Structures are given as structure tokens and as C-alpha cells.
C-alpha positions in Angstrom: 233.7 17.8 375.3 233.1 16.2 372.0 235.0 17.1 368.8 233.0 17.7 365.7 234.4 17.3 362.2 232.9 18.0 358.8 231.5 14.9 357.0 232.6 16.2 353.6 236.3 16.4 354.8 236.3 12.8 355.9 234.6 11.7 352.7 237.3 13.5 350.7 240.0 11.6 352.7 238.2 8.3 352.0 237.9 9.1 348.3 241.6 9.8 348.2 242.3 6.4 349.8 240.0 4.7 347.3 241.8 6.4 344.4 245.2 5.3 345.8 243.9 1.8 346.1 242.9 1.8 342.4 246.0 3.4 341.1 249.1 3.4 343.3 248.4 0.0 344.9 247.4 -1.6 341.6 243.8 -2.1 342.4 244.3 -3.9 345.7 240.7 -5.2 346.2 240.9 -5.4 350.0 242.1 -1.8 350.4 239.5 -0.7 347.8 236.7 -2.5 349.6 237.8 -1.1 353.0 237.9 2.5 351.6 234.4 2.1 350.0 233.0 0.6 353.2 234.5 3.4 355.3 233.1 6.1 353.1 229.7 4.5 353.1 229.8 4.3 356.9 230.7 8.0 357.2 227.9 9.0 354.8 225.4 6.9 356.8 226.2 8.6 360.2 223.5 10.9 361.5 224.4 14.6 361.5 225.1 16.1 364.9 223.0 19.1 365.9 225.8 21.6 366.5 226.0 25.4 366.4 229.1 27.5 366.1 229.8 29.2 369.4 229.9 33.0 369.4 232.4 34.7 371.7 232.6 38.3 372.8 234.2 40.6 375.4 233.4 43.7 377.2 234.2 46.9 375.3 233.3 49.5 378.0 234.7 52.4 376.0 232.6 55.3 377.2 231.7 56.7 380.6 228.0 56.2 380.4 228.1 52.5 379.7 229.8 49.9 382.0 229.2 47.0 379.7 229.2 46.9 375.9 229.3 43.6 373.9 232.0 43.4 371.3 229.8 41.1 369.1 226.5 42.9 369.0 227.0 46.2 370.7 224.5 45.5 373.5 225.0 48.0 376.3 224.2 47.9 380.0 224.7 50.3 382.9 225.4 47.3 385.1 228.9 46.6 386.1 230.5 43.8 384.1 232.1 40.9 386.0 232.3 37.2 385.4 229.5 36.6 388.0 227.1 39.0 386.5 227.4 38.2 382.8 228.6 34.9 381.4 226.7 35.4 378.2 225.6 38.6 376.4 221.9 39.1 377.0 221.7 40.8 373.6 223.2 38.1 371.3 224.0 35.1 373.6 227.7 35.2 372.9 229.9 33.6 375.6 231.9 36.4 377.3 235.6 35.9 377.5 237.6 37.1 380.5 239.5 40.2 379.6 
């Protein structure tokens, strides 16, 4: 599974290194050029099409409902188990084992 990071966070790190190259390391041109090149490369990367994953669990609190989604409240009279529902049919949240 791939890890995804925020481009802005990486650019902030690169900008910090560029600032250090200019000040602390007395304008070391090699480090400065490397920092600028790295920042430019990160800015040029295409954005990944990712979506935050929703998670939920069964909240079967009353006697009339056997399944209730903790994320959206979708209810079913069907018995909940891992084979029957892997995702909530109401909101699409991935159901965690409880």
C-alpha cells in the first residue's frame, strides 16, 4: 500500500533547508541549488487522486435493528457479520471488526 504525503509539508521542509543554506551555512551554493532543485521537483509532481477513507462500526443499540452504522446511522434488519457487510451500504465507510 502506498503512503501519501501533503505536497505543502514537503515544500515547507525544502524551504527550511534553502533558508539554512542561505544563512547558517553561509550561502553554500551547492546546498542552495540542491534545495531549490528538490523543491521544484516536488512542486512539479502530479497530484495523486486519493480520498480519505471513512471507517465505521456496528452500533446495534436497539432490539428492532441488527445493524446500525456509527458513521451515518444507516440501519438494517440483516444480521451484521464480516461476511455480510464489509462497507456500509448507506455511506460506503469501511466497517471495522468490533
